[in-house]
C-alpha positions in Angstrom: 66.6 26.4 -32.1 65.5 26.2 -28.5 62.2 28.2 -29.6 61.3 26.4 -32.5 61.3 22.9 -30.2 59.5 24.7 -27.6 56.9 25.6 -30.5 56.7 22.7 -31.7 56.2 21.1 -28.1 53.3 23.0 -27.5 51.7 22.7 -30.8 51.9 18.5 -30.4 50.3 18.9 -26.9 47.8 21.5 -28.1 47.0 18.5 -31.0 45.8 16.1 -28.3 42.2 14.9 -28.3 39.4 13.5 -26.2 36.2 12.1 -26.7 33.8 11.1 -24.2 34.1 11.2 -20.4 36.7 10.2 -18.5 35.7 7.1 -15.8 37.6 5.1 -13.1 37.7 1.7 -14.7 38.5 0.4 -11.2 35.5 1.1 -9.7 34.0 -1.8 -11.9 34.9 -4.2 -8.9 32.0 -2.1 -7.3 29.6 -3.6 -9.9 27.5 -6.5 -8.6 25.0 -8.4 -11.0 21.3 -8.3 -9.5 22.3 -5.7 -6.8 23.8 -2.4 -8.1 21.3 -0.1 -9.3 21.5 2.8 -12.1 21.7 5.4 -9.4 25.2 3.5 -8.3 26.3 3.4 -11.8 26.0 6.9 -12.0 27.2 7.5 -8.7 30.5 5.8 -9.9 31.0 6.7 -13.1 29.2 9.6 -13.9 26.5 10.2 -16.5 26.5 7.3 -19.4 27.8 8.5 -22.6 24.8 6.5 -23.8 21.4 4.8 -22.8 19.4 2.8 -24.9 16.2 1.4 -24.0 15.8 -2.0 -25.3 12.4 -2.8 -24.1 9.8 -2.3 -21.1 12.4 -2.8 -18.2 15.4 -3.6 -20.2 18.0 -0.8 -20.7 21.5 -0.4 -21.8 24.2 2.1 -20.0 27.4 2.7 -22.0 30.3 4.8 -20.9 33.0 5.4 -23.6 36.5 7.4 -23.3 39.0 7.8 -26.0 42.1 10.3 -25.9 44.7 10.2 -28.8 48.0 12.6 -29.5 48.8 14.4 -32.8 50.5 11.0 -33.7 47.2 9.3 -33.5 48.7 7.4 -30.8 46.6 6.8 -27.4 43.9 4.8 -25.5 40.1 3.8 -25.0 38.3 2.4 -22.6 34.4 1.3 -23.1 32.1 -0.2 -20.0 28.7 -1.3 -21.0 25.9 -2.0 -18.7 22.8 -4.3 -19.4 20.2 -3.4 -17.1 16.8 -5.3 -16.2 14.5 -3.8 -13.8 16.7 -0.9 -12.5 19.5 -3.4 -11.5 22.5 -4.6 -13.5 21.8 -7.6 -15.6 25.7 -8.2 -17.0 28.3 -5.6 -17.9 31.7 -6.1 -19.7 34.7 -3.6 -19.8 37.0 -3.2 -22.9 40.4 -1.6 -23.1 42.6 -0.4 -26.4 45.6 1.0 -27.4 45.7 3.0 -30.9 48.7 2.8 -31.9 
């Protein structure tokens, strides 16, 4: 019985899945509109998951991370930063819980 329980635990642990690169959401407090640069963002959070050029001088950077277990439960978080002429114009962070 003990071997079966150990085997089931191993299977469940192996069935966990993560998408994106985990980032430290506590570092969001370091973002200051009109001051923080693209290089600052990358030093805080690593390379963004997505980069979108909206127009000349306007970009949107996104960091996404989701982690779920075999039962479909988990967490997700997304940071979206609008950049104007190399500096942060605005940003938002959302967190989700998968049930």
